[in-house]
Each structure stands twice: as C-alpha cells, then as structure tokens.
C-alpha positions in Angstrom: 59.5 89.2 127.1 59.7 85.4 126.9 63.1 83.9 126.6 64.0 82.5 123.1 64.0 78.8 122.6 67.2 78.9 120.6 69.7 81.4 119.6 72.9 81.3 117.5 75.8 82.0 119.8 78.6 81.9 117.2 79.5 81.0 113.7 83.1 80.4 112.8 83.9 80.7 109.1 86.2 82.5 106.7 86.2 83.9 103.1 86.5 81.7 100.1 89.8 81.7 98.3 88.8 83.9 95.3 89.8 87.5 94.6 86.4 89.3 94.5 84.6 87.6 97.4 84.5 90.5 100.0 82.6 93.7 99.9 82.1 96.4 102.6 78.8 98.3 102.8 78.3 102.0 103.7 76.3 100.7 106.6 79.4 99.0 108.0 78.4 95.4 107.2 81.0 93.2 105.5 79.7 90.7 103.1 81.8 87.7 102.0 81.4 84.4 100.4 82.0 81.3 102.6 81.6 78.0 100.9 78.1 78.1 99.3 76.8 80.9 101.5 77.1 84.7 101.8 78.0 85.8 105.3 77.1 89.3 106.7 79.6 90.3 109.4 79.5 93.3 111.7 83.2 94.3 112.5 82.1 96.6 115.3 80.2 94.0 117.2 82.5 91.2 116.1 79.6 88.9 115.2 78.0 87.3 112.2 74.7 89.0 111.4 73.3 86.5 108.9 74.1 83.7 106.5 72.4 83.9 103.1 71.9 80.5 101.6 70.8 80.2 97.9 73.8 79.1 95.9 74.4 75.4 95.2 78.1 76.0 94.4 80.9 78.0 95.9 80.3 81.7 96.1 83.1 83.4 94.1 82.1 87.1 94.1 80.0 89.4 96.3 79.2 93.1 95.7 77.0 95.6 97.5 75.0 97.8 95.2 75.9 101.3 96.3 73.5 104.2 96.0 74.7 107.5 94.5 73.3 109.5 97.5 75.4 107.4 99.9 72.3 106.0 101.6 72.4 102.5 103.2 72.4 99.7 100.7 69.3 97.6 100.2 70.6 95.2 97.6 73.5 92.8 97.4 74.6 90.6 94.4 76.5 87.4 94.5 77.9 85.0 91.9 79.0 81.4 92.3 80.3 78.2 90.8 76.7 77.2 90.1 76.9 79.6 87.1 74.2 81.9 88.7 73.9 85.4 90.0 71.6 86.2 92.9 70.4 89.6 93.9 69.5 89.8 97.6 67.1 92.5 98.8 66.6 93.8 102.3 63.0 93.2 103.6 62.1 93.9 107.2 65.7 93.9 108.3 66.5 90.6 106.6 68.0 89.9 103.2 66.0 87.6 101.0 66.6 86.3 97.5 65.0 88.7 95.0 66.3 88.1 91.5 68.2 85.2 89.9 70.2 85.6 86.7 70.9 82.4 84.7 72.8 82.3 81.5 76.5 81.8 82.2 77.8 78.3 81.3 80.8 78.6 83.7 81.5 79.8 87.2 80.9 83.5 87.8 84.1 85.1 89.0 83.3 88.9 89.2 80.3 91.1 89.3 79.4 94.8 89.6 76.1 96.7 89.6 74.7 100.3 89.6 71.2 101.8 89.7 69.7 103.1 86.5 66.3 104.4 85.6 65.2 105.0 89.2 65.1 101.6 90.9 66.3 99.3 88.1 69.6 97.6 88.6 72.2 97.2 85.8 74.5 94.2 86.4 77.7 93.2 84.7 79.3 89.8 85.3 82.2 87.8 84.0 82.6 84.1 84.1 85.0 81.3 83.1 82.9 80.7 80.0 84.9 83.6 78.4 81.9 85.9 78.4 80.9 89.2 80.0 77.1 89.6 80.3 75.0 92.7 80.9 71.8 92.3 82.9 68.8 94.5 83.7 66.8 93.7 86.8 63.4 95.4 87.0 60.8 95.9 89.8 59.0 92.8 88.6 61.8 90.7 90.1 62.9 89.5 86.6 66.3 89.6 85.1 66.9 90.3 81.4 70.3 89.6 79.7 70.8 92.7 77.5 74.0 91.7 75.8 76.8 89.1 75.9 80.4 89.8 75.1 82.5 86.8 74.0 86.2 86.8 74.2 86.9 83.4 72.6 89.7 81.7 74.5 90.4 84.8 76.6 89.1 85.6 80.1 88.0 88.8 81.8 89.1 88.8 85.5 87.2 91.8 86.7 84.4 94.2 85.7 83.4 97.7 87.0 80.4 99.8 86.1 79.9 103.6 86.3 77.9 106.4 84.6 79.7 108.8 82.2 80.1 112.3 83.6 77.2 114.6 82.8 75.1 111.8 81.4 73.1 108.6 82.2 75.2 106.5 79.9 76.8 103.4 81.6 80.4 102.7 80.9 81.9 99.2 81.6 85.6 98.5 82.3 86.9 95.0 81.9 90.4 93.7 82.8 91.6 90.6 81.2 94.3 88.1 80.5 95.5 90.0 77.4 97.1 92.7 79.6 94.5 95.3 78.5 91.7 97.2 80.0 88.6 97.3 77.7 86.0 100.1 77.8 82.4 99.6 76.7 79.5 102.0 76.7 75.8 101.1 76.5 74.1 102.2 73.4 70.5 101.0 72.5 70.7 98.5 75.3 73.9 97.0 73.7 77.5 97.3 74.7 79.8 99.1 72.2 83.5 99.0 72.6 85.1 102.4 72.6 88.8 101.7 73.3 91.4 99.4 75.0 93.8 100.9 77.4 97.3 99.5 77.1 100.3 99.6 79.4 100.1 96.6 81.7 102.5 93.8 80.9 100.6 90.9 82.5 97.1 89.8 83.3 94.9 92.7 84.7 93.4 91.4 87.9 91.2 94.3 89.1 89.5 97.4 87.8 87.6 100.0 89.8 85.8 103.3 88.9 85.6 106.4 91.2 83.6 109.5 90.4 85.5 112.7 91.0 83.2 115.7 90.3 82.8 115.9 86.5 85.5 113.2 85.9 86.0 109.6 86.4 89.1 107.8 87.7 89.8 104.2 86.8 92.3 102.2 88.7 93.6 98.9 87.3 96.0 96.4 88.9 98.0 93.6 87.3 100.3 90.7 87.7 103.1 93.0 86.6 103.1 94.3 90.2 101.9 97.7 89.0 98.8 99.8 89.5 97.7 102.3 86.8 95.2 105.2 87.4 93.4 106.5 84.3 91.5 109.8 84.1 88.3 110.1 82.0 86.8 113.5 81.4 84.4 115.2 79.0 85.8 117.2 76.1 84.5 120.6 75.0 85.2 122.9 72.1 87.9 124.8 74.0 89.6 121.6 75.0 89.8 120.6 71.3 91.4 123.9 70.4 93.9 123.5 73.2 95.2 120.3 71.6 96.5 122.4 68.7 98.7 124.4 71.1 102.0 122.6 71.0 103.5 124.8 73.8 101.4 122.9 76.4 103.0 119.7 77.8 100.3 117.1 78.7 99.7 113.4 78.8 98.5 111.7 75.6 94.8 111.4 75.4 92.6 108.8 73.7 89.3 110.3 72.6 86.0 108.5 71.9 82.5 109.8 71.1 79.2 108.7 72.6 75.8 109.5 71.0 72.9 110.1 73.4 69.4 110.8 72.0 69.9 114.0 69.9 73.4 115.0 71.1 76.9 113.8 70.8 79.4 113.7 73.7 83.2 113.4 73.5 85.3 112.0 76.2 89.1 111.7 76.6 91.1 109.1 78.6 94.6 109.7 79.8 97.1 108.0 82.1 97.1 109.8 85.5 99.8 107.8 87.3 101.6 104.5 87.7 102.0 103.2 91.2 104.9 101.0 91.9 105.4 99.6 95.4 104.4 96.0 95.5 106.8 93.2 94.9 104.4 90.6 93.7 101.1 90.3 91.8 98.6 92.9 92.7 95.2 91.2 93.0 92.9 93.8 94.4 92.2 97.5 94.5 89.5 99.5 96.2 88.7 103.2 96.3 87.6 104.8 99.6 83.8 105.3 99.3 82.5 108.8 98.6 81.2 110.9 101.6 78.1 113.0 101.9 79.2 116.3 103.5 76.6 119.1 103.8 74.5 117.6 101.1 77.4 117.3 98.7 79.2 114.2 97.6 82.9 114.1 98.0 85.2 111.4 96.7 88.4 111.0 98.8 91.4 110.4 96.7 92.5 107.4 98.6 93.2 104.0 96.9 93.8 100.7 98.7 95.7 97.9 97.0 96.4 94.3 98.0 99.2 92.0 96.7 100.5 88.5 96.9 103.6 90.0 98.6 101.4 89.9 101.8 101.0 93.7 102.0 98.3 96.3 101.6 99.2 99.9 100.5 97.1 103.0 100.9 97.9 105.5 98.1 97.0 109.2 97.9 98.3 112.3 96.1 100.4 114.8 98.0 98.7 118.1 98.8 101.3 120.3 97.2 102.6 118.4 94.2 99.7 116.1 93.5 102.1 113.2 93.0 100.6 109.9 94.2 102.7 108.4 97.0 102.4 105.6 99.5 100.7 106.7 102.7 100.4 103.5 104.7 101.7 99.9 104.3 100.5 97.0 106.4 100.7 93.3 106.1 102.4 90.1 107.2 106.0 89.3 107.8 107.5 85.8 107.5 105.5 82.6 107.5 104.9 80.1 104.7 101.6 81.4 103.4 100.7 83.1 100.2 99.5 86.7 100.1 96.3 88.7 99.8 93.6 88.2 97.2 91.6 91.4 97.7 91.0 94.4 99.9 88.2 96.7 101.2 88.0 100.0 103.1 85.4 101.1 105.6 83.1 104.0 104.6 84.9 106.4 106.9 88.4 105.2 106.0 89.2 104.2 109.6 89.5 100.5 108.9 91.1 98.5 106.0 90.7 94.8 105.4 92.4 92.1 103.2 91.5 88.5 102.6 94.2 86.0 102.1 94.8 82.8 100.1 93.9 80.7 103.1 90.6 82.5 103.5 91.6 84.5 106.6 90.4 88.1 107.0 93.1 90.6 108.1 91.8 93.8 109.7 93.7 97.0 110.6 92.2 100.0 112.4 93.5 103.5 112.5 94.9 104.4 115.9 92.9 107.3 117.2 95.7 108.3 119.7 98.7 108.2 117.3 98.1 109.8 114.0 99.4 107.8 111.1 99.6 104.6 113.1 97.5 101.5 112.3 97.0 98.5 114.6 95.7 95.0 113.8 92.1 94.3 114.8 90.3 91.2 116.0 88.1 89.7 113.3 86.1 86.5 112.5 88.1 83.4 111.4 87.5 79.8 110.7 88.4 76.8 108.6 88.7 77.2 104.8 87.7 73.7 104.0 85.2 71.1 105.2 85.0 70.4 108.9 85.4 66.8 110.0 85.2 66.7 113.8 85.1 68.8 116.9 85.2 68.4 120.7 84.5 70.4 123.9 87.1 70.5 126.6 86.1 68.5 129.7 85.0 71.8 131.5 83.2 73.2 128.5 85.3 76.4 128.2 86.6 76.0 124.7 86.2 73.9 121.5 88.7 72.2 119.3 87.9 71.4 115.7 89.7 69.7 112.8 89.1 69.9 109.1 90.3 69.2 105.6 92.3 72.4 105.6 95.0 70.4 107.6 94.5 72.5 110.8 93.3 72.0 114.4 91.8 75.2 115.8 90.8 76.3 119.2 87.8 78.6 119.8 86.8 80.2 123.2 84.7 83.2 124.3 86.3 86.5 125.0 84.7 89.5 126.7 86.3 92.9 126.1 86.1 95.4 128.9 83.8 97.8 127.0 81.8 95.0 125.3 78.2 94.2 126.2 78.8 90.5 126.1 81.4 87.9 125.2 82.2 86.9 121.6 83.8 83.7 120.4 87.2 83.8 118.7 89.9 81.5 117.4 92.8 82.0 119.7 95.2 79.1 118.7 96.0 76.6 116.1 97.5 73.7 118.1 98.3 71.7 115.0 99.0 72.4 111.3 99.4 69.1 109.5 100.6 68.0 106.2 97.6 65.8 105.7 93.8 66.5 105.9 92.6 66.2 109.5 89.8 63.7 110.1 89.2 63.3 113.9 90.2 64.3 117.4 89.3 63.4 121.0 90.1 65.3 124.3 92.1 63.2 126.7 92.6 65.8 129.4 91.9 69.5 130.1 94.7 70.6 127.8 95.6 67.4 126.0 94.1 65.9 122.8 94.8 63.1 120.3 94.2 63.6 116.6 94.1 61.6 113.5 94.6 62.5 109.9 94.9 60.9 106.4 97.9 59.0 107.7 98.2 55.8 109.8 99.2 57.3 113.2 97.7 59.0 116.2 99.3 62.2 117.4 99.0 63.4 121.0 99.4 67.0 121.9 99.7 68.7 125.3 99.4 72.4 125.9 102.5 74.2 127.2 102.3 76.5 130.2 102.7 79.6 128.0 99.4 78.7 126.3 97.6 78.1 129.6 98.7 81.6 130.8 97.5 83.3 127.6 94.3 81.3 127.6 93.7 82.6 131.1 94.3 86.2 130.0 91.8 85.9 127.2 89.1 83.9 128.7 89.2 85.7 132.1 89.8 82.5 134.0 92.3 82.2 136.8 95.5 80.6 135.6 95.9 78.9 139.0 92.5 77.3 138.5 93.5 76.1 135.1 96.9 74.7 136.2 95.2 73.0 139.1 93.0 71.0 136.7 96.0 69.7 134.8 99.3 68.0 135.4 101.0 71.4 136.0 104.2 69.9 137.3 105.0 68.2 134.0 103.8 71.0 131.7 106.6 72.4 129.5 107.1 76.1 129.1 106.5 75.9 125.4 107.4 74.1 122.2 109.8 74.8 119.4 110.7 73.3 116.0 114.4 72.4 115.6 116.3 73.4 112.5 115.4 71.1 109.7 113.0 69.3 112.1 109.6 68.0 111.2 108.1 67.6 114.7 108.3 70.1 117.5 109.7 69.3 120.9 109.0 70.5 124.4 110.9 73.3 126.0 111.1 73.1 129.8 112.2 75.7 132.4 115.8 74.3 132.5 116.1 74.9 128.8 115.5 78.6 129.2 118.6 79.3 131.2 120.4 82.2 129.5 123.8 81.5 128.1 126.9 83.5 128.8 128.6 85.4 126.0 131.4 82.8 125.9 128.8 79.9 125.6 127.0 81.8 122.8 130.3 81.9 120.8 130.8 78.2 121.1 128.1 76.3 119.3 127.6 72.7 120.5 125.6 71.7 117.4 124.6 73.1 114.0 121.1 73.8 115.3 122.4 76.1 118.0 123.3 78.6 115.3 119.6 79.2 114.5 118.3 80.8 117.7 115.1 82.1 116.0 113.7 78.5 116.1 113.8 78.4 119.8 110.9 79.1 122.1 110.2 82.7 123.3 107.5 83.3 125.9 104.8 85.7 124.7 102.0 87.4 126.6 98.6 87.9 124.9 95.5 89.6 126.3 93.3 89.6 123.2 92.5 86.9 120.7 95.3 86.3 118.2 94.6 87.9 114.9 95.3 85.6 112.0 98.8 86.9 111.2 99.8 86.5 114.8 98.3 83.0 114.9 100.6 82.1 112.0 103.7 83.7 113.6 103.0 82.1 116.9 102.4 78.7 115.4 105.9 77.6 116.6 105.4 78.8 120.1 101.7 78.1 120.6 101.6 74.6 119.0 101.0 71.9 121.5 103.9 69.7 122.6 103.8 66.6 120.5 104.5 64.0 123.2 104.1 60.6 121.7 102.8 58.9 118.6 102.2 55.3 117.4 103.4 54.4 113.9 101.4 52.6 111.3 103.3 49.3 111.7 102.0 48.9 115.2 98.5 50.1 114.7 96.2 50.8 111.7 96.9 49.9 108.2 95.0 52.7 106.5 94.1 56.3 107.0 92.6 57.3 110.4 88.8 58.0 110.3 87.4 58.4 113.8 88.3 58.6 117.5 86.6 58.5 120.9 87.8 58.8 124.5 86.0 57.7 127.7 84.9 60.1 130.4 87.8 59.0 132.7 90.2 60.0 129.9 92.0 56.6 130.3 91.1 54.9 127.1 91.0 56.0 123.5 89.3 54.1 120.7 90.4 54.5 117.1 89.3 53.2 113.7 90.6 53.6 110.2 89.3 53.4 106.6 88.6 49.8 105.7 87.2 47.7 102.8 87.9 44.4 104.6 87.1 43.0 108.0 90.8 42.7 109.0 91.2 46.5 108.8 87.8 47.4 110.2 88.7 46.5 113.8 88.5 49.1 116.6 91.8 49.6 118.5 91.9 50.6 122.2 94.8 52.6 123.5 95.9 53.5 127.1 96.3 57.2 127.6 98.9 56.5 130.3 101.4 54.6 128.2 99.9 55.1 124.7 100.3 51.4 124.0 97.6 49.3 122.3 95.4 47.5 124.8 93.1 45.5 122.7 91.6 44.9 119.2 87.8 44.7 118.8 87.0 42.9 115.5 83.4 42.8 114.4 82.7 45.2 111.5 83.5 44.5 107.8 83.7 48.1 106.5 84.9 51.4 107.9 83.7 52.3 111.4 82.4 55.8 110.9 81.8 56.9 114.5 82.2 55.8 118.1 81.1 57.0 121.5 81.6 55.9 125.1 78.8 55.9 127.6 78.9 58.5 130.4 80.0 55.9 132.9 82.8 54.8 130.5 81.7 51.1 130.7 80.1 50.9 127.2 81.4 51.6 123.7 79.1 52.1 120.7 80.4 51.9 117.2 78.6 52.4 113.8 79.9 51.3 110.5 79.4 51.6 106.7 78.5 47.9 106.7 75.1 49.1 108.0 75.5 47.6 111.4 76.3 48.9 114.9 77.9 47.2 117.8 77.9 47.7 121.5 80.9 46.7 123.7 81.1 46.4 127.5 84.1 46.8 129.8 84.1 44.0 132.4 86.1 46.1 134.9 86.7 49.8 135.1 90.5 49.3 134.9 91.8 49.8 131.3 94.0 46.8 131.5 91.1 44.4 131.6 89.6 43.3 128.3 86.5 44.6 126.6 84.0 42.1 125.1 81.0 42.3 122.8 77.4 41.9 124.0 76.1 39.0 121.9 72.4 39.3 122.6 70.1 41.6 120.6 69.5 45.0 122.2 66.0 46.3 122.1 65.7 49.6 120.3 63.8 52.3 122.2 61.5 54.8 120.3 63.0 57.9 118.7 63.1 61.2 120.6 60.4 63.6 119.6 61.7 66.5 117.5 61.0 69.7 119.4 63.0 72.3 117.4 65.0 72.7 114.3 68.3 74.5 114.4 69.7 77.0 111.8 70.9 74.5 109.3 74.3 74.1 107.6 74.3 74.5 103.8 76.1 71.2 103.4 76.5 67.9 105.4 76.7 68.1 109.2 79.7 66.1 110.2 79.5 66.3 114.0 77.3 67.4 116.8 78.6 67.9 120.4 76.8 68.9 123.5 78.7 71.0 126.0 79.6 68.7 128.9 78.0 71.1 131.5 74.9 73.3 131.6 75.2 77.0 131.1 76.8 79.1 128.4 80.6 79.2 128.1 82.0 82.6 129.1 79.0 83.4 131.3 78.7 80.6 133.9 82.2 81.3 135.2 81.8 85.0 135.8 82.3 85.7 139.5 81.8 88.8 141.7 84.4 90.7 143.6 84.5 88.2 146.4 85.1 85.4 144.0 81.6 84.0 144.4 78.9 83.9 141.7 77.0 87.1 141.3 73.8 85.7 142.6 71.5 82.7 142.9 69.2 84.2 140.3 71.9 84.4 137.7 73.1 80.9 138.5 69.6 79.6 138.1 69.2 81.5 134.8 72.4 80.0 133.4 71.4 76.5 134.5 68.4 76.6 132.1 70.7 76.9 129.1 72.6 74.2 127.3 75.0 74.6 124.3 75.3 72.5 121.2 78.2 72.8 118.7 78.1 71.5 115.2 80.7 71.1 112.4 79.7 71.0 108.8 81.2 70.4 105.4 80.2 74.0 104.6 83.5 75.1 106.4 81.7 76.4 109.5 81.5 75.7 113.2 78.3 76.7 114.8 77.4 77.1 118.5 73.8 77.2 119.6 72.3 78.3 122.9 69.2 76.3 123.8 66.8 77.3 126.6 65.5 74.1 128.2 62.7 76.0 130.0 61.3 77.3 126.8 61.1 73.9 125.1 
C-alpha cells in the first residue's frame, strides 16, 4: 500500500465555553463544539477523529441523536451563534451535513432530538430570541418548523424530548429563567402546554429525561444549587380510586390528559427527590445511557451533575431504602478558575467527563483494581481563544504556542507503554498572563521570549524540575536534555512570593530544610506562607488540566529578565523573531506612525537593545531570519517588505538595509492542500529537522537507532505546524517521497 502524501498528526483544541456543547455517543465518540466546528474525539485512542465544518458562528450546543434500541448513532445535531441548526449524517464512515434548520433570529443555545415515525427526526431547539422551536426532518433532507413557542422577554436554557410511556406522543421539557420547568406534548403537530413544575428558586439550567420501564424520570438542575427529580407515570382507573384512600401517604401528583386518536390517556407527575450537595450553581445533568442486556433495555438509575463549585457528583438510590444519595464526588481543588459548565457519562458508566469555563475537558475513569475509586484521565486540550503564534524548539521535540486566552502552552508527543503509537498532549503552561498573548520566539532549548498586549518582552527559562518531567513523558534521556542547555545555571523550580506578581527562581541552596527553631522564627512576612514555595514533583504522564492549573506555580518558567516600555516599544507587542544562533531577537509593536514602526534588535546575552531599524510606516506584522542568521526579512501593513543584512556575524556589529531592488523569484508550485482551518491561519512553522517528533528519537536496547530502514523511512517525513484563529493548533505529517 502506497504511503499517504499527508496525514493529520494532531489537533489541539478545547470545548467552547457554553453549557450544552459536549455529547457522548453510545459508540464511545465524544462530540464537542470548538470555535465554529464540531470535533469528534475518541477518548480510548486519545485522538481527534474528525472536525465537522459547517457553521459560520460559534457552536453552542451539540447532541447525538440516540436510538431506542441502543444501536450506534448515525445522526448528530449542532446549533450555533449563526442562528442555525445542522443535522450531520454518517455516510461511509464520515459525517456529512444532511439537513439545515433556519428560522431562529438569535444564537441557538440548546437542542435535543428523537426518532419518530421510523426514520424521521423530531428536533427541539431554544435560542436567545426567546423562542423554542419544534422541527421535523424527513428522509428528503428537508426540515419543517412545526411550531414556535414564544416566551416574550424570558429565556429557556435547556430542552429535552422523550416519548410518553405506552404511546408515541412526544413530550418536551423546557427549563427557563422563571425558575419553572414547563411540559408540552405534541398534538396535531403542535405543542400544547400541559403543566409547569414549580419548586426551584432560581434559573433552571438543565433538564433531562430518562425512560424507566413504563415511567419517565425528569431531572432538572438550577442556580439554586439543587437538583430535582420528577416521576411521570400513566394513570389507570385503579390509580384514580386509590387517590380517594386518605390512609395512604404519598407525594402530591399533578395530573394531565392527552388525547391520542380515539383514546384518552392520563398521566401524573410527582416529585421523586431533591438532591442537595453542590455549593454553587448546578449547570449540567446527565443520565447514564440505557443498556441492552439480553435483548431488553435497562435504564441504570445513575445521575451525574456538574456545578460551578468545580465538582461532579454521581447520584444513585440506595438498594435498601431507595433514598437517593451521593455515590462519587470528583473535581478540582484550589486555583482561580470557575467551575464546570456541563457533564457527560460514557455508555458503560466507567468514565465521566466535565467541561469547564475555560473550555478544558476533565475526564475521570473508574479504577478497575480498587472498587469505588476514580482516577483522572488524560484527555485532549488546547487554547480556548484565537491562536496568535507558535514555535518549535530547536531540536523539534515540542511546540510552544500563544493565544488570546492569555496563555503559553507546550505540546509534545507521549507514547504510553500499551499504546500503538505516540499521541500529542499539552504537558505544561509556562506562562499565564494578564494580557492577550501575541507572539513568541525560542532563544534556546528551554528558553523563550514572549510578547503580549503590553510594551515589554518577557524571557522565560525552564527549571530543572520541568526538564526532568519532560524527559519522563517524552521518553528522552534527561542527561541528553540537560547537556543541550545551560544545566549549571538551571534553577530547581520557580515560585510566586506572597502578594507577588512575578515568579522567582528557586535554586538548590534555597531548598535546604530548616530546623524546628528556624521555622518558629520568621525572618519576613512571606516566610509564614510556606504553600507558595516550590515543591519538586514527579510526573510520568501528561498533566491533565486540573494538574496543569495546580502546577502552574511550580512548572512555570523562571522569568529571568524583562525590558520595560520606557526603554523599548511605545505600544503593544505584535511580532518576534530569533536568529538560528539564538543570539539576537527582533521585535516589533503596533504602529500607526513611522516612529513606532521600527524594528528593535536585542541581545540574548544581556537583553539590552542593540539597534533600531527604521523603515516601515505602519505595523510590522511578521519577521524571519535567514537560516545562516545574516538576513532579516520584515513585512508590514504599509504594503512593503524590507530585507536587512548583518555585516558581521557578531551581534554587536550594526545591521543595515539593502538599498537596491531585489528580484522576485517565481512562486512555488502548489502540490497539495492541507486540511484547512475554519478561520484565519495565523502562523505556519516547519519542524527544524526531518522526521516525526516522538518517532525519530526511538532507540533500541543498545542506545542505537532500531535500523537503517527505519531511519531512512523517517527521513522521508517532514512536519508542519499551524496556528489558527479557530482556537486550534494542527500538526501535519508530509511524505516528501509521495509528493
């Protein structure tokens, strides 16, 4: 079989910051909205299966359309800020856009769907236009809006569809900002309101139906920090007579009648339980999916909830009493982040997932060895806002990226012992800034300089603790890594002093344990806060998001030096470039006048300004040094580009412009088109060496490469990394021989 020309190696992305944006299929695939796309993620293989592009606005809600027989899903529906709904259908192993629903005049925030009349799909959607719409999608790939519910100045936060027990009549539950849950049934293709369930004291954020034999259970969660479970069942003549028996103690029931063809059905709704355990708004709830055992459908009584208190709780009734109690509680501790927006459970109940305010996915897996224990799992992660820049390290073993989410993130391949091949993961966030990040440049193996929407450059150096953990995860020898850097001057770690804004290096001498007498005598106020000091940690797997946040203090690079705006640029930083020798850094800022559009050169040895290169009249948008470090190319918004030449390889000597016109060579022939980003591509970077990261450094038992054939095979591959405004980092493998 011929080798492919190009393959997508990795896509780093995260979920959008909306409550209903993640859904877990019975086939095991997790669908979530990321920017304007729908991502399909396989948590077992730890890789992105596909990206579905069709929306022109942010994807706010995603929902698999589950089959009643528990078969694998073939349809997926998504809604976005472009006011549209898209139904995706599986064809030949790929999902394609099947039906489009237009009608909402505001962003769609929640959607649910069921199958009716064989293969027809009934959709319910709610949007910020204060309406809930009912749609019918037929085999002709057309969508018909059956009914529109208007709530005036109110909003419905979530919707859920089900079929009434013993009938084919759809029932719709809507949770809104009036603290009520509204129930509607479909009659003559229209929605008829049957009742409103009262009890919550704040906005109802989520509703979800579960079919339990001949009954339905409805769970609702609210900003009052409570979860309510309602039971809906059919009423018979004997049930009606039992109501007259005042000796029986039972919950109050609300009864409604539904007319279907030539018969009338009566149903009753009662409060089953109130679940109190969260300490903040409860945003999401999810029932464990039904199971097909011996040809019979069984609905496990297991309910998952997610809250802004940074916890997920798994609820279930006790076997003896039937009282609903908390079974499992997982989540984050500490940090300065907000909590969870929503939650999902795997089909077999062995994994649970939450998505947070900052877009991160949090996965927990049931420990097979210790019953009742759950452990955090490794899952995809990425920026939650537009990417601005990225760079490979000089050896091509990891990537650093910066974005408008104010973070700098590091991605590297990791090969688990039982895995077929390596997978890329985020293992560190060297910088979490107060401004939007704009640019970065590597100035050493483990040193980089970054620029943000402020007037200074910040230089970071990795501590020894990070190098050790990077070696554990990437499978590279720590001795080899330390040999390629200034290991003698590497600090052990970094810490943030009490009430401090910048971190400081912690060296070996600072880690000398104090005696009991010294601990009692504080030399300064900051000595009283020992938790802010550095503590060495050992990691052998990529840091899951909660651990990344907790370790921010320890893993953050040591901020060594910085230049203030008074001695450099007058406006916000825009782009950076470093030469191949890592001796000179060029920087440029936003500019509307020529006096601010000059390029500044800095020495990486002293971090002092070497020279100013005035030429352009507007912002210099990008710069690059030639491979031999003797030329510097700059392009600007003034629609010109300039080429500068270094007279001498020493950085102290001046750099002057080439005044003559440079002849333009023909454009390269386009030989292939890569999988595109859905928005603007901000940066493209080739790996500085041939081969694929994580594979070209695999050695045999004797420390030598496994064989000449494998070396030759790897040399035929190159890697290209791209950063886009669609919040994603993509890495492509390109086979030079197949071009």
